[in-house]
TIVOTOR-955669 format. One record per residue: residue number from 0; residue in three letters; x, z, y of N, C-alpha, C, O in turn. Coordinates in pm, 1 decimal. Each point is the difference from the previous one (the first is absolute). Layout:
TIVOTOR-955669
[rec NUM; "ALA"; [X; Z; Y]; [X; Z; Y]; [X; Z; Y]; [X; Z; Y]]
...
***
This chain:
TIVOTOR-955669
[rec 0; "MET"; [3063.1; 916.6; 137.0]; [-33.3; -124.8; -68.2]; [-127.7; 15.4; -81.7]; [-50.0; -99.1; -53.2]]
[rec 1; "SER"; [-4.5; 220.1; 41.6]; [-118.6; 18.0; -83.7]; [-120.4; -74.1; 55.5]; [-88.4; -38.9; -76.4]]
[rec 2; "TRP"; [82.5; 18.1; 209.8]; [-113.0; -75.1; 54.4]; [-1.2; -140.7; -57.5]; [-106.6; -56.7; -24.0]]
[rec 3; "PHE"; [224.9; 0.1; 1.9]; [9.2; -135.1; -54.6]; [-48.6; -4.3; -144.2]; [-71.7; -92.2; -38.9]]
[rec 4; "THR"; [110.5; 192.0; -40.8]; [-37.6; -1.7; -140.8]; [-146.7; 34.4; -20.1]; [-57.1; -31.7; -104.4]]
[rec 5; "GLU"; [-4.2; 95.5; 201.9]; [-141.9; 34.0; -10.1]; [-88.4; -109.4; 58.3]; [-109.9; -24.1; -50.0]]
[rec 6; "ASN"; [157.4; -43.3; 156.7]; [-83.9; -98.1; 67.9]; [88.4; -106.7; 64.9]; [60.1; 25.7; 104.3]]
[rec 7; "PRO"; [-51.1; -145.0; -164.1]; [85.8; -104.0; 57.0]; [-65.8; -77.9; 113.4]; [66.0; -78.2; 68.3]]
[rec 8; "TRP"; [-195.4; 99.4; -48.3]; [-73.9; -86.2; 92.0]; [47.6; 1.1; 143.4]; [0.5; -106.9; 61.0]]
[rec 9; "PRO"; [39.7; 218.4; -1.4]; [49.0; -9.1; 137.7]; [119.2; -95.3; 14.2]; [4.2; -81.5; 92.2]]
[rec 10; "LEU"; [92.0; 92.1; -183.3]; [117.0; -87.4; 7.1]; [-38.0; -145.1; -31.0]; [48.2; -91.3; 67.1]]
[rec 11; "VAL"; [-131.9; 69.0; -165.4]; [-44.0; -135.7; -34.0]; [-70.9; -63.7; 118.9]; [27.8; -114.5; 35.5]]
[rec 12; "LEU"; [-120.1; 189.5; 26.4]; [-73.0; -54.1; 115.0]; [92.7; -24.4; 119.2]; [-19.2; -96.5; 74.1]]
[rec 13; "LEU"; [118.2; 181.7; -55.0]; [96.3; -20.4; 107.7]; [78.3; -129.8; -21.2]; [18.7; -77.2; 94.0]]
[rec 14; "LEU"; [26.7; 53.4; -215.9]; [75.3; -122.5; -29.5]; [-87.2; -124.3; 16.2]; [45.1; -100.6; 54.7]]
[rec 15; "ILE"; [-168.6; 106.9; -101.7]; [-91.2; -114.4; 15.5]; [-30.4; -24.0; 147.3]; [-3.5; -114.4; 45.5]]
[rec 16; "SER"; [-18.3; 221.5; 28.3]; [-26.8; -13.7; 144.2]; [118.2; -63.7; 71.5]; [-18.8; -86.7; 85.4]]
[rec 17; "ALA"; [139.3; 128.0; -118.7]; [119.2; -57.7; 61.9]; [10.2; -149.0; -32.9]; [39.1; -79.7; 85.3]]
[rec 18; "ALA"; [-73.6; 42.4; -207.0]; [2.9; -141.7; -38.2]; [-101.8; -79.6; 81.1]; [30.2; -108.9; 48.6]]
[rec 19; "VAL"; [-149.8; 163.2; -34.4]; [-104.5; -68.2; 77.3]; [41.1; -11.9; 146.5]; [-18.4; -105.7; 60.3]]
[rec 20; "ILE"; [73.2; 211.1; -2.4]; [44.4; -2.7; 139.9]; [108.7; -105.1; 17.8]; [-0.6; -74.7; 97.9]]
[rec 21; "GLY"; [93.0; 68.9; -191.7]; [106.4; -100.5; 8.5]; [-54.6; -141.1; -1.8]; [48.2; -85.3; 74.6]]
[rec 22; "VAL"; [-147.4; 58.5; -157.6]; [-60.0; -133.6; -7.1]; [-80.4; -29.3; 126.5]; [9.4; -109.5; 55.5]]
[rec 23; "VAL"; [-88.6; 206.8; -9.5]; [-82.4; -20.7; 118.9]; [87.0; -24.8; 123.4]; [-30.8; -87.9; 80.4]]
[rec 24; "LEU"; [137.0; 162.8; -65.1]; [87.6; -16.5; 116.0]; [96.0; -117.8; -15.5]; [74.4; -32.5; 92.5]]
[rec 25; "GLN"; [-76.2; -29.9; -206.7]; [84.3; -115.0; -32.4]; [146.6; 27.7; 31.5]; [68.1; -77.2; 67.6]]
[rec 26; "LEU"; [-22.9; 191.2; -120.0]; [139.8; 34.8; 17.1]; [87.2; -100.5; -75.3]; [-45.3; -67.5; -92.4]]
[rec 27; "ARG"; [170.7; 59.8; 134.4]; [92.2; -89.3; -70.7]; [6.1; 41.5; -146.0]; [0.4; 118.1; -34.8]]
[rec 28; "ARG"; [4.2; -215.9; -44.6]; [4.2; 20.8; -146.0]; [-113.5; 92.9; -43.6]; [17.6; 81.9; -90.2]]
[rec 29; "CYS"; [-134.2; -94.7; 154.6]; [-110.6; 90.5; -29.7]; [-51.1; -15.8; -142.9]; [-42.9; 97.9; -61.1]]
[rec 30; "TRP"; [46.7; -218.6; 7.6]; [-50.4; -18.5; -136.3]; [91.1; 69.0; -100.9]; [-47.3; 59.4; -96.9]]
[rec 31; "GLN"; [176.6; -67.4; 119.8]; [93.3; 67.9; -89.4]; [-15.5; 151.3; 11.7]; [-0.6; 71.9; -99.9]]
[rec 32; "LEU"; [-11.7; -25.4; 223.6]; [-18.5; 143.5; 23.4]; [-131.3; 48.4; -62.3]; [-3.7; 103.5; -66.5]]
[rec 33; "ALA"; [-103.4; -179.6; 88.9]; [-130.9; 37.3; -55.1]; [5.0; 3.3; -152.8]; [-52.7; 91.9; -62.7]]
[rec 34; "ALA"; [116.2; -192.6; 4.1]; [10.3; -3.8; -146.3]; [79.4; 120.7; -51.4]; [-37.0; 61.7; -99.8]]
[rec 35; "GLY"; [145.9; -29.2; 169.0]; [79.6; 116.2; -39.7]; [-77.8; 130.2; 11.1]; [8.0; 86.3; -87.4]]
[rec 36; "LEU"; [-83.1; -73.4; 195.5]; [-80.7; 121.3; 18.0]; [-110.8; 10.0; -104.0]; [-26.7; 108.2; -52.4]]
[rec 37; "LEU"; [-37.0; -219.5; 22.6]; [-106.1; 1.5; -101.7]; [55.8; 29.4; -139.2]; [-62.6; 71.0; -78.7]]
[rec 38; "LEU"; [179.3; -125.2; 48.9]; [64.5; 32.4; -127.7]; [38.5; 147.2; -5.8]; [-11.9; 64.2; -104.3]]
[rec 39; "SER"; [58.4; -11.2; 217.5]; [33.2; 143.5; 5.0]; [-124.6; 85.4; -22.6]; [5.5; 100.2; -71.3]]
[rec 40; "ALA"; [-118.1; -139.6; 132.0]; [-125.5; 73.8; -19.4]; [-40.6; -2.6; -147.0]; [-42.2; 102.0; -54.4]]
[rec 41; "ALA"; [54.7; -217.3; -9.7]; [-34.1; -9.9; -142.4]; [93.9; 86.5; -83.7]; [-43.7; 65.0; -94.9]]
[rec 42; "ALA"; [171.1; -63.9; 129.3]; [97.4; 81.1; -74.0]; [-31.1; 148.7; 14.3]; [8.8; 75.0; -97.2]]
[rec 43; "VAL"; [-45.3; -32.1; 218.3]; [-36.2; 140.7; 22.6]; [-119.4; 37.1; -86.5]; [-0.7; 106.1; -62.4]]
[rec 44; "TYR"; [-99.4; -191.7; 58.1]; [-120.2; 27.3; -78.8]; [33.7; 10.4; -148.9]; [-44.4; 93.3; -67.0]]
[rec 45; "VAL"; [121.4; -187.1; 15.3]; [36.6; 0.4; -142.4]; [85.7; 122.2; -32.8]; [-20.6; 64.6; -102.7]]
[rec 46; "LEU"; [116.0; -33.1; 189.2]; [86.0; 115.8; -22.9]; [-80.9; 128.9; -4.1]; [20.3; 83.8; -87.8]]
[rec 47; "GLU"; [-112.0; -68.1; 182.7]; [-81.1; 121.9; 3.8]; [-85.6; 12.4; -125.1]; [-20.7; 110.6; -49.8]]
[rec 48; "ALA"; [-29.0; -222.0; -1.4]; [-82.9; 3.7; -120.5]; [80.3; 48.1; -121.1]; [-57.2; 54.8; -94.2]]
[rec 49; "GLN"; [188.0; -74.8; 96.3]; [85.1; 42.3; -110.5]; [31.6; 148.8; 3.2]; [38.1; 57.7; -101.9]]
[rec 50; "ILE"; [-53.7; 5.1; 218.5]; [33.6; 141.4; 16.9]; [-126.7; 82.8; -19.5]; [-97.1; -15.8; 73.9]]
[rec 51; "VAL"; [98.6; 103.1; -172.6]; [-113.8; 89.3; -24.7]; [48.5; 142.4; 26.2]; [80.3; 54.5; -75.7]]
[rec 52; "THR"; [-129.9; 4.0; 182.9]; [41.8; 134.1; 39.5]; [-70.4; 104.8; -86.0]; [-95.7; -30.8; -71.1]]
[rec 53; "VAL"; [143.9; 154.0; 78.2]; [-62.0; 110.2; -73.4]; [-147.2; 16.5; 39.6]; [-84.6; 12.4; -88.6]]
[rec 54; "PRO"; [50.6; -11.9; 218.2]; [-142.5; 9.4; 34.4]; [-83.1; -114.2; -58.9]; [-113.1; 22.1; -43.5]]
[rec 55; "GLU"; [167.7; -143.2; 41.5]; [-73.1; -112.8; -59.5]; [-16.2; 19.2; -151.0]; [-104.9; -32.7; -55.5]]
[rec 56; "GLN"; [207.7; 85.1; -11.0]; [-10.7; 26.8; -143.8]; [-111.5; 100.5; -27.5]; [-78.8; -16.9; -93.0]]
[rec 57; "LEU"; [73.3; 121.4; 175.0]; [-102.5; 102.8; -19.8]; [-139.8; -54.4; 30.5]; [-95.9; 35.7; -68.3]]
[rec 58; "GLU"; [83.4; -120.3; 168.5]; [-130.0; -61.3; 27.9]; [-43.9; -87.7; -117.3]; [-118.2; -3.0; -34.3]]
[rec 59; "GLN"; [212.5; -68.1; -27.1]; [-32.6; -80.8; -117.6]; [-45.0; 88.7; -115.8]; [-94.2; -34.2; -71.5]]
[rec 60; "ARG"; [161.0; 147.8; 52.9]; [-38.8; 92.9; -106.7]; [-139.8; 56.1; 25.3]; [-81.1; 10.2; -92.1]]
[rec 61; "LEU"; [53.3; 26.4; 219.0]; [-133.0; 50.3; 35.1]; [-107.0; -103.7; -28.4]; [-105.0; 32.3; -55.5]]
[rec 62; "ASP"; [130.9; -156.3; 92.9]; [-99.6; -103.6; -25.9]; [-15.1; -23.6; -150.0]; [-109.7; -28.8; -47.8]]
[rec 63; "GLY"; [218.4; 40.7; -25.7]; [-7.8; -15.0; -145.2]; [-87.7; 106.6; -64.4]; [-80.8; -30.6; -87.8]]
[rec 64; "ILE"; [96.0; 154.7; 130.6]; [-82.3; 106.9; -57.8]; [-145.6; -15.4; 45.1]; [-92.3; 30.6; -75.5]]
[rec 65; "ARG"; [72.1; -78.3; 198.9]; [-136.9; -26.6; 47.7]; [-66.9; -104.7; -90.2]; [-114.7; 16.9; -41.3]]
[rec 66; "LEU"; [186.7; -123.4; 11.8]; [-55.5; -104.5; -86.6]; [-24.0; 50.6; -142.2]; [-96.5; -40.3; -64.9]]
[rec 67; "ALA"; [183.4; 127.8; 16.9]; [-20.4; 57.0; -133.5]; [-129.1; 82.1; -3.3]; [-71.8; -3.1; -99.9]]
[rec 68; "PHE"; [41.2; 76.3; 207.4]; [-126.7; 73.1; 7.4]; [-117.5; -97.6; 7.6]; [-103.1; 22.7; -63.4]]
[rec 69; "VAL"; [117.4; -129.5; 139.3]; [-107.3; -100.0; 10.4]; [-30.8; -58.6; -137.6]; [-116.3; -22.8; -33.3]]
[rec 70; "HIS"; [219.9; -1.3; -46.2]; [-17.6; -60.8; -132.3]; [-22.6; 102.0; -111.6]; [-3.8; -36.9; -117.4]]
[rec 71; "ASP"; [-11.2; 164.0; 152.6]; [-20.2; 106.0; -100.3]; [107.9; -2.5; -107.7]; [-29.8; 20.5; -117.6]]
[rec 72; "ASP"; [152.1; -44.7; 155.5]; [109.2; -15.3; -94.7]; [85.4; 126.7; -0.6]; [97.3; 11.6; 74.5]]
[rec 73; "LEU"; [-135.6; 82.7; -160.1]; [69.5; 128.2; -5.2]; [146.0; -15.2; -42.4]; [86.8; 71.5; 49.9]]
[rec 74; "ALA"; [-59.8; -163.4; -140.8]; [138.8; -22.0; -42.3]; [84.8; -46.1; 118.6]; [113.8; 44.1; 16.3]]
[rec 75; "GLU"; [-168.6; -131.4; 65.1]; [72.7; -47.5; 118.3]; [16.9; 113.0; 101.2]; [105.9; 13.2; 61.4]]
[rec 76; "ILE"; [-210.0; 68.4; -43.8]; [9.1; 114.8; 91.1]; [111.8; 92.3; -45.5]; [78.5; 47.1; 82.3]]
[rec 77; "ARG"; [-70.1; -20.6; -212.3]; [106.2; 87.2; -54.1]; [138.5; -54.6; 31.1]; [94.1; 77.2; 18.6]]
[rec 78; "SER"; [-80.3; -209.2; -12.8]; [131.7; -58.3; 26.1]; [49.6; 30.4; 141.5]; [119.1; -13.7; 27.9]]
[rec 79; "PHE"; [-209.2; 54.7; 61.0]; [37.7; 34.6; 136.5]; [28.8; 149.3; 16.1]; [57.9; 41.2; 100.5]]
[rec 80; "ILE"; [-97.5; 39.5; -197.6]; [9.3; 145.4; 10.9]; [119.7; 50.7; -79.4]; [27.8; -47.5; -110.1]]
[rec 81; "SER"; [41.9; 144.1; 167.2]; [113.6; 59.9; -67.6]; [-45.1; 64.7; -130.2]; [-100.1; 71.6; -1.4]]
[rec 82; "PRO"; [172.1; -95.6; -108.4]; [-36.6; 63.0; -126.6]; [12.0; 152.4; 3.9]; [-52.9; 68.8; -87.3]]
[rec 83; "ASP"; [122.0; -16.3; 187.9]; [14.6; 144.7; 16.0]; [-125.1; 65.6; 57.5]; [-3.3; 122.0; 16.3]]
[rec 84; "ASN"; [-99.2; -200.6; 14.5]; [-119.0; 54.6; 64.3]; [-127.9; -38.7; -75.6]; [-75.8; -84.8; 47.1]]
[rec 85; "PRO"; [51.2; 145.9; -163.5]; [-120.2; -33.0; -76.5]; [-129.5; 40.5; 71.5]; [-105.4; -58.1; -25.6]]
[rec 86; "ASP"; [112.9; 158.5; 116.0]; [-119.7; 39.2; 75.5]; [-48.3; -113.6; 89.5]; [-120.3; -18.2; 19.1]]
[rec 87; "LEU"; [212.9; -56.6; 34.7]; [-36.1; -112.4; 85.9]; [-67.9; -110.8; -81.5]; [-92.4; -65.4; 48.5]]
[rec 88; "VAL"; [137.6; 45.1; -170.3]; [-65.0; -97.2; -89.3]; [-142.1; 45.7; -30.4]; [-92.5; -81.2; -0.8]]
[rec 89; "ARG"; [74.6; 210.9; -24.3]; [-135.0; 52.5; -26.3]; [-91.3; -17.3; 121.5]; [-117.8; -32.7; -14.4]]
[rec 90; "GLN"; [172.5; 54.7; 133.4]; [-79.6; -21.9; 121.1]; [-43.3; -145.6; 10.6]; [-113.9; -28.7; 36.6]]
[rec 91; "ALA"; [203.7; -62.1; -68.3]; [-34.2; -142.7; 3.8]; [-109.7; -30.9; -101.4]; [-94.4; -72.8; 30.5]]
[rec 92; "GLU"; [106.9; 128.2; -151.3]; [-103.9; -19.2; -102.1]; [-134.1; 53.4; 47.9]; [-102.7; -66.3; -14.4]]
[rec 93; "ASP"; [104.1; 186.8; 71.5]; [-123.8; 60.2; 50.3]; [-60.6; -85.0; 111.6]; [-121.7; -17.2; 6.2]]
[rec 94; "GLY"; [206.0; -35.5; 81.0]; [-48.1; -85.5; 108.0]; [-65.5; -126.1; -53.3]; [-103.3; -43.2; 51.1]]
[rec 95; "LEU"; [163.5; -16.4; -154.3]; [-57.8; -120.3; -60.0]; [-133.1; 29.5; -68.4]; [-87.4; -86.6; -5.7]]
[rec 96; "LYS"; [71.4; 208.7; -46.3]; [-127.1; 37.9; -62.0]; [-110.2; 17.7; 104.2]; [-117.6; -21.1; -29.3]]
[rec 97; "LEU"; [156.1; 60.3; 151.5]; [-98.2; 25.5; 105.7]; [-46.1; -125.9; 72.0]; [-119.2; -17.8; 24.9]]
[rec 98; "VAL"; [214.4; -69.9; 8.8]; [-34.5; -115.7; 83.0]; [65.9; -128.0; -49.2]; [104.3; 1.7; -65.5]]
[rec 99; "GLN"; [-168.8; -112.2; 99.2]; [57.5; -133.9; -15.3]; [46.4; -42.3; 138.7]; [-80.1; -4.5; 93.4]]
[rec 100; "VAL"; [206.9; -26.1; -79.4]; [56.4; -36.1; 129.7]; [-20.3; -149.4; 22.8]; [30.2; -82.2; -86.5]]
[rec 101; "SER"; [-81.9; 48.7; 204.2]; [-24.7; -139.4; 36.7]; [128.8; -67.8; 43.1]; [92.0; 65.2; 49.4]]
[rec 102; "ALA"; [-85.7; -195.2; -68.2]; [116.2; -77.6; 43.8]; [13.3; 3.4; 151.9]; [106.9; -28.5; 54.1]]
[rec 103; "GLY"; [-215.1; 63.2; 14.2]; [3.6; 7.4; 145.2]; [64.2; 125.9; 54.2]; [16.8; 12.6; 121.3]]
[rec 104; "LEU"; [19.8; 81.3; -207.8]; [69.3; 119.9; 46.8]; [135.4; -43.3; 55.2]; [75.9; -68.5; -68.5]]
[rec 105; "HIS"; [-45.8; 107.6; 190.5]; [124.9; -42.8; 60.9]; [78.6; 119.3; 53.3]; [-55.7; 104.7; 32.8]]
[rec 106; "LEU"; [185.2; -124.3; -25.7]; [91.7; 103.6; 46.8]; [41.2; -33.2; 142.1]; [36.7; -113.6; 30.2]]
[rec 107; "LYS"; [-43.0; 213.4; 56.8]; [34.9; -20.0; 140.5]; [90.2; 112.9; 47.4]; [14.1; 103.2; -65.5]]
[rec 108; "GLU"; [46.1; -126.2; 180.5]; [83.8; 100.4; 65.7]; [102.2; 60.1; -95.7]; [17.1; 121.8; -5.3]]
[rec 109; "VAL"; [49.1; -205.8; -68.6]; [101.4; 45.8; -94.9]; [125.2; 38.9; 77.9]; [59.6; -81.9; 70.1]]
[rec 110; "GLN"; [-21.1; 209.1; -84.1]; [119.6; 53.0; 67.1]; [95.1; 51.7; -106.9]; [-34.9; 88.5; -78.2]]
[rec 111; "VAL"; [154.2; -144.0; 75.6]; [99.0; 35.2; -101.9]; [112.6; 78.2; 64.7]; [55.6; -40.9; 101.9]]
[rec 112; "GLN"; [-22.5; 154.8; -163.0]; [114.3; 80.4; 42.9]; [92.9; 15.1; -119.6]; [-33.5; 66.5; -98.0]]
[rec 113; "VAL"; [150.3; -128.7; 106.9]; [95.8; 0.8; -110.5]; [94.3; 118.0; 18.2]; [45.9; 28.2; 110.7]]
[rec 114; "GLU"; [-17.7; 40.5; -221.6]; [84.9; 120.0; 2.7]; [101.4; -7.1; -113.1]; [-4.4; -90.0; -84.0]]
[rec 115; "ALA"; [93.4; 183.9; 83.2]; [95.6; 21.0; -109.8]; [72.8; -128.3; -39.0]; [5.3; -37.1; -117.3]]
[rec 116; "GLY"; [50.1; -29.0; 216.9]; [80.9; -118.1; -29.3]; [-75.2; -109.4; -70.4]; [50.9; -57.8; -96.0]]
[rec 117; "ASP"; [-169.1; 28.3; 140.3]; [-85.0; -105.9; -57.4]; [-42.2; 28.7; -144.3]; [-28.9; -93.1; -75.2]]
[rec 118; "GLN"; [25.0; 220.0; 35.9]; [-42.3; 35.6; -135.4]; [-136.3; 66.3; -2.9]; [-59.9; 12.9; -106.8]]
[rec 119; "ARG"; [10.1; 29.1; 221.3]; [-128.3; 68.2; 8.6]; [-69.1; -47.6; 128.0]; [65.9; -25.8; 100.7]]
[rec 120; "ALA"; [-198.1; 14.4; -105.2]; [-73.3; -45.0; 117.9]; [-138.3; 64.2; 3.7]; [-61.2; 27.9; -103.1]]
[rec 121; "THR"; [15.0; -5.8; 224.6]; [-136.1; 46.7; 22.9]; [-73.9; -112.9; 68.8]; [48.4; -56.8; 97.9]]
[rec 122; "VAL"; [-166.5; 24.4; -149.9]; [-80.0; -108.4; 56.1]; [-136.4; 55.8; 37.3]; [-70.2; 56.7; -83.7]]
[rec 123; "LYS"; [33.4; -73.3; 210.2]; [-132.9; 38.5; 46.2]; [-79.0; -128.6; 20.8]; [53.4; -100.4; 47.2]]
[rec 124; "LEU"; [-182.0; 105.1; -83.4]; [-81.7; -120.2; 11.0]; [-147.6; 33.4; 7.8]; [-42.3; 111.8; -29.5]]
[rec 125; "ARG"; [-34.1; -210.5; 69.5]; [-145.6; 6.6; -7.6]; [-43.8; -97.5; -107.3]; [56.4; -108.6; -13.2]]
[rec 126; "ALA"; [-157.5; 147.9; -63.6]; [-61.0; -88.8; -98.7]; [-148.7; -4.7; 31.7]; [-70.0; 100.6; -11.8]]
[rec 127; "ASN"; [22.6; -216.9; 51.6]; [-139.4; -15.8; 39.5]; [-62.6; -114.1; -79.5]; [63.8; -102.2; -25.2]]
[rec 128; "GLY"; [-189.0; 121.2; -13.4]; [-70.6; -106.9; -68.6]; [-113.2; 53.1; -84.6]; [-38.1; 116.7; 8.8]]
[rec 129; "ASN"; [-14.3; -204.9; -90.6]; [-115.3; 33.8; -82.9]; [41.7; 41.7; -140.0]; [93.6; -54.3; -58.6]]
[rec 130; "VAL"; [-165.9; 152.1; 7.5]; [10.3; 41.6; -139.6]; [-142.6; 12.1; -53.3]; [-95.6; 10.7; 76.8]]
[rec 131; "THR"; [83.2; -12.5; -207.7]; [-130.6; 17.4; -63.0]; [7.6; 119.2; -93.4]; [88.1; 7.1; -85.7]]
[rec 132; "GLN"; [-180.6; 86.8; 102.3]; [-4.0; 115.7; -89.1]; [-40.6; -48.3; -139.1]; [-99.3; -71.1; -15.2]]
[rec 133; "ARG"; [175.7; 109.7; -84.4]; [-25.7; -48.7; -135.6]; [-127.9; 58.2; -59.4]; [-72.0; -70.6; -70.6]]
[rec 134; "ASP"; [42.2; 197.6; 97.6]; [-117.2; 60.7; -64.2]; [-131.5; -52.1; 56.8]; [-98.6; -10.1; -73.0]]
[rec 135; "SER"; [95.4; -23.0; 201.8]; [-126.1; -42.5; 61.5]; [-1.7; -147.3; 38.8]; [-106.4; -55.4; 27.6]]
[rec 136; "GLY"; [222.0; -8.3; -25.2]; [6.7; -137.5; 45.2]; [-15.2; -12.9; 151.0]; [-15.6; -110.5; 51.8]]
[rec 137; "GLN"; [20.2; 222.5; 18.6]; [-19.4; 3.5; 145.0]; [127.8; -44.1; 72.1]; [104.7; 63.1; -14.7]]
[rec 138; "PRO"; [-113.6; -171.6; 92.7]; [117.8; -38.7; 78.2]; [12.4; 88.6; 123.2]; [-99.9; 47.7; 53.8]]
[rec 139; "MET"; [222.8; -26.3; -10.0]; [22.6; 78.9; 120.6]; [130.3; -42.9; 65.2]; [91.6; -49.2; -65.8]]
[rec 140; "TYR"; [-85.7; 69.2; 196.9]; [119.9; -31.5; 76.4]; [80.8; 128.2; 14.8]; [-54.8; 105.3; 32.4]]
[rec 141; "ILE"; [185.7; -114.8; -56.4]; [85.9; 116.9; 16.6]; [107.0; -29.8; 104.4]; [49.0; -112.3; 11.5]]
[rec 142; "ALA"; [-14.8; 214.4; 62.7]; [110.5; -7.0; 96.4]; [86.7; 122.4; -26.9]; [-39.2; 112.3; 31.9]]
[rec 143; "THR"; [155.5; -133.4; -89.8]; [85.1; 111.2; -41.2]; [139.9; -14.5; 58.1]; [43.4; -109.2; 36.7]]
[rec 144; "ARG"; [25.9; 222.4; -29.3]; [141.1; 3.4; 38.4]; [76.9; 67.0; -112.9]; [-51.1; 89.7; -67.1]]
[rec 145; "TRP"; [174.5; -134.5; 47.2]; [81.8; 49.9; -110.1]; [144.1; 18.1; 43.2]; [49.1; -68.5; 89.7]]
[rec 146; "ARG"; [17.7; 162.4; -155.5]; [144.9; 17.1; 9.6]; [52.2; -8.8; -142.7]; [-39.4; 78.4; -86.3]]
[rec 147; "THR"; [127.3; -173.1; 62.2]; [55.3; -17.8; -133.3]; [151.1; 20.1; 4.8]; [64.6; -28.9; 100.7]]
[rec 148; "THR"; [-10.3; 78.1; -209.6]; [144.4; 19.1; -11.9]; [49.7; -88.0; -113.6]; [-55.6; 0.4; -109.9]]
[rec 149; "TRP"; [159.6; -74.6; 137.7]; [57.4; -94.6; -95.6]; [146.1; 32.8; -21.8]; [68.6; 46.3; 91.1]]
[rec 150; "GLU"; [-20.9; -70.6; -213.4]; [143.1; 12.8; -30.7]; [45.3; -125.1; -71.8]; [-71.9; -58.1; -81.2]]
[rec 151; "ARG"; [194.7; 18.3; 114.1]; [55.1; -117.3; -67.8]; [51.3; 45.2; -135.9]; [83.1; 90.3; -10.1]]
[rec 152; "GLY"; [-133.4; -153.7; -91.9]; [43.0; 33.9; -135.8]; [30.1; -125.9; -78.3]; [-88.5; -83.4; -18.9]]
[rec 153; "GLU"; [209.0; 68.2; -26.1]; [42.9; -114.6; -78.7]; [-33.5; -132.2; 67.7]; [-52.8; -91.8; -62.7]]
[rec 154; "GLY"; [84.2; 83.7; 191.6]; [-14.8; -125.5; 71.9]; [-137.2; -27.8; 58.0]; [-17.9; -100.9; 68.3]]
[rec 155; "THR"; [-79.4; 186.9; -93.2]; [-133.2; -22.6; 54.9]; [-54.0; 129.1; 61.2]; [44.1; 109.4; -35.3]]
[rec 156; "TRP"; [-137.8; -122.7; 125.3]; [-61.3; 115.9; 64.1]; [-115.4; 49.6; -85.0]; [-86.7; -77.2; -40.9]]
[rec 157; "LEU"; [86.8; 210.1; 14.2]; [-105.2; 62.0; -79.6]; [-70.2; 107.8; 81.9]; [63.3; 75.4; 73.8]]
[rec 158; "LEU"; [-193.6; -70.1; -88.2]; [-82.5; 96.5; 72.5]; [19.7; 138.9; -59.4]; [-15.2; 19.4; -120.6]]
[rec 159; "ARG"; [49.3; 77.9; 206.7]; [24.1; 137.4; -45.0]; [-111.2; 95.5; 39.0]; [-28.7; 95.1; -72.7]]
[rec 160; "ASP"; [-34.6; -119.8; 188.0]; [-100.6; 93.3; 48.5]; [-97.7; -74.9; 90.0]; [35.9; -95.0; 69.4]]
[rec 161; "VAL"; [-161.5; 141.5; -73.1]; [-105.2; -57.2; 84.4]; [-77.6; 114.3; 62.3]; [-41.7; 93.1; -68.9]]
[rec 162; "GLN"; [22.6; -100.6; 199.4]; [-83.1; 97.3; 70.0]; [-101.4; -77.1; 82.1]; [35.0; -91.9; 74.0]]
[rec 163; "ARG"; [-159.6; 129.7; -87.8]; [-103.3; -58.7; 85.1]; [-6.1; 83.8; 126.5]; [7.7; 122.7; -5.3]]
[rec 164; "LEU"; [-21.4; -188.9; 118.3]; [-1.4; 67.1; 128.9]; [-136.5; -14.9; 65.4]; [-67.0; -102.1; -15.4]]
[rec 165; "ASP"; [27.1; 205.0; 88.3]; [-122.4; -8.8; 78.1]; [20.2; -109.8; 105.0]; [100.7; 0.9; 70.8]]
[rec 166; "PRO"; [-195.4; -95.9; -59.6]; [18.5; -111.5; 93.9]; [11.8; 42.5; 145.9]; [60.3; -71.4; 80.1]]
[rec 167; "VAL"; [-116.5; 185.9; -44.4]; [3.2; 44.0; 139.4]; [118.0; 92.8; 26.3]; [79.7; -24.8; 90.5]]
[rec 168; "SER"; [-68.2; 131.1; -169.0]; [102.3; 101.5; 27.2]; [135.5; -31.9; -61.8]; [102.2; 48.3; 48.6]]
[rec 169; "GLY"; [-99.3; -128.2; -154.1]; [124.3; -29.2; -69.4]; [41.8; 108.0; -97.5]; [106.1; -10.0; -61.6]]
[rec 170; "GLN"; [-188.7; 114.5; 46.4]; [29.8; 108.0; -93.7]; [-27.2; -46.3; -143.5]; [-87.6; -83.1; -24.1]]
[rec 171; "SER"; [163.6; 137.8; -69.7]; [-15.4; -34.9; -140.3]; [-134.2; 49.6; -52.5]; [-38.8; 113.8; 26.6]]
[rec 172; "ILE"; [-32.4; -198.6; -101.3]; [-125.4; 37.2; -65.0]; [8.2; -44.6; -144.8]; [91.5; -74.1; -35.8]]
[rec 173; "GLY"; [-183.0; 116.4; -47.2]; [1.1; -38.1; -140.2]; [-17.8; -150.5; -16.6]; [-70.7; -64.2; 77.7]]
[rec 174; "VAL"; [134.7; 9.5; -178.4]; [-5.6; -143.5; -25.0]; [-143.3; -48.5; -16.4]; [-35.0; -108.4; 46.6]]
[rec 175; "PHE"; [-48.4; 189.3; -113.3]; [-138.4; -40.7; -24.0]; [-98.7; 75.8; 90.2]; [-120.9; -2.0; -23.3]]
[rec 176; "SER"; [172.9; 67.0; 123.5]; [-82.3; 79.5; 91.3]; [-86.1; -90.2; 88.3]; [39.7; -111.1; 35.2]]
[rec 177; "ALA"; [-158.6; 161.3; -0.3]; [-87.2; -72.3; 92.2]; [47.6; 16.7; 143.9]; [-40.1; -76.6; 87.7]]
[rec 178; "GLY"; [123.9; 174.4; -63.1]; [50.3; 23.8; 136.1]; [77.1; 130.5; 5.2]; [26.1; 60.6; -103.8]]
[rec 179; "PRO"; [11.0; -16.3; 224.3]; [82.5; 120.2; 11.3]; [-76.1; 125.1; -36.4]; [55.7; 109.7; 4.4]]
***
């Protein structure tokens, strides 16, 4: 059933298609059937919108931390990081001192692997977009890969670890490294 909670569109389109076919073929009671199918499609869409899966929660958290970096909001960034990891907060501070993140920075290829009974997750992603070096004002395009570790703490997901990965080999490299 996870396909339904992640993407309702195949079922919605199937129901709408069946309604259209019924009307086109002028089946008996086609208007009633079409109306029922269209109502079912709407119900599927509304129901799916109410279900937020663990991967969707983590994607929302990732986008939230991305926006906090865009807005240079260190307090907001801290709200995403586990209080047990002050080194990660320092890395975020250092990153904010180095670059201004553009709103055009986007996250792609987000892969979520949930472990430990939905209490821990590893998320791999690409972050691509423009940043501006603070010391020189020089804009630059970055294409990075990351592996992040999240733990559920008091009802919310908190970032526990961040590893930057080489875009080609996938090997771990320094967070502020120019390359492998």
